[in-house]
C-alpha positions in Angstrom: 18.0 1.3 -5.0 14.5 -0.1 -5.0 12.0 0.6 -7.8 8.3 0.3 -7.1 5.5 -0.1 -9.7 1.9 0.1 -8.4 -1.3 -1.0 -10.1 -4.9 -1.7 -9.3 -6.6 1.6 -8.5 -9.8 2.7 -10.0 -13.4 3.6 -9.5 -15.6 1.5 -7.3 -19.0 1.9 -5.6 -19.2 2.2 -1.9 -19.2 -1.2 -0.3 -17.2 -2.7 -3.2 -13.6 -4.0 -3.3 -10.3 -3.3 -5.0 -6.9 -4.9 -4.8 -3.8 -2.8 -5.1 -0.4 -4.3 -6.1 3.1 -3.0 -5.8 6.0 -4.8 -7.4 9.5 -4.1 -6.2 12.7 -4.5 -8.1 16.3 -3.6 -7.6 17.9 -4.1 -4.2 15.0 -6.2 -2.9 17.3 -8.2 -0.6 17.5 -5.1 1.6 13.8 -4.7 2.1 12.7 -4.7 5.7 9.1 -3.7 5.5 6.5 -2.9 2.9 3.3 -0.9 3.3 0.7 1.5 2.0 0.0 5.1 2.7 -2.8 7.3 1.2 -3.4 11.0 0.7 -6.8 12.5 0.2 -7.3 15.9 -1.4 -6.4 18.6 1.0 -5.1 16.2 3.6 -1.7 15.0 4.7 -0.5 11.6 3.7 -1.5 9.0 6.2 -0.2 5.5 7.0 -2.7 2.7 6.1 -1.0 -0.7 6.6 2.4 -2.4 6.8 3.9 -5.8 6.6 7.4 -6.8 7.8 9.8 -9.2 6.2 8.7 -11.7 8.8 5.0 -11.3 7.8 3.8 -9.3 10.8 1.0 -6.9 9.8 -0.4 -3.7 11.2 -3.3 -1.5 10.2 -4.6 2.0 10.8 -7.7 1.9 12.9 -9.7 3.4 10.1 -9.2 0.4 7.8 -8.8 -2.4 10.4 -11.2 -5.3 9.5 -11.7 -4.0 6.0 -8.3 -4.0 4.4 -5.8 -6.8 4.3 -2.1 -6.4 3.4 -0.1 -9.3 2.1 3.1 -10.0 0.3 4.4 -12.5 -2.2 8.1 -12.9 -1.5 8.6 -14.8 -4.8 7.1 -12.0 -6.9 8.5 -9.3 -4.5 5.0 -7.8 -4.5 2.9 -6.4 -1.8 -0.9 -6.3 -2.0 -3.6 -4.3 -0.4 -7.0 -6.0 -0.5 -9.6 -3.3 0.2 -13.2 -4.5 1.1 -16.3 -2.6 2.2 -14.9 0.6 0.7 -16.2 3.9 2.0 -16.3 7.3 0.4 -13.7 8.4 2.9 -11.3 5.8 1.5 -11.0 7.9 -1.7 -7.4 8.9 -2.0 -4.2 8.4 -3.9 -2.6 5.3 -2.5 1.2 5.0 -2.3 3.3 1.9 -1.9 6.1 2.3 0.6 9.2 0.2 1.2 11.7 0.5 3.9 15.1 -0.8 2.9 18.6 -0.9 4.4 21.0 0.8 2.1 23.7 1.6 4.6 21.0 3.2 6.6 17.2 2.9 6.6 15.8 4.4 3.4 12.2 5.0 2.3 11.1 4.3 -1.2 7.8 5.3 -2.7 5.6 4.2 -5.6 4.1 6.6 -8.1 0.7 6.5 -6.5 -2.6 5.0 -7.7 -6.0 6.7 -7.5 -8.8 5.0 -5.6 -12.2 6.7 -6.1 -15.3 5.5 -4.2 -18.6 6.6 -5.5 -21.7 6.9 -3.3 
């Protein structure tokens, strides 16, 4: 089992920045990748960014160049630095971890709200 605790959401003006954090605990040795998803009101949850255990990163086109995902393997924490925020970035952001527990299993954080004001 992997437990995830998110923090860092809030209200920011358009053009501003926020940093999200997600701390993992439990069977952290089994983690293969960590990432972020988001869900805006009335929309499906969408993938935002991911980082593998080897440090390779990938981003959705909508956030490429503005968001940066990173991880601290000592603290077992993944971060999402969000710059140049736009109104359309407003959503609940969820941390996601893919771990091997016999088979590949997805774990999710509780979600943190990001609101971007005009």
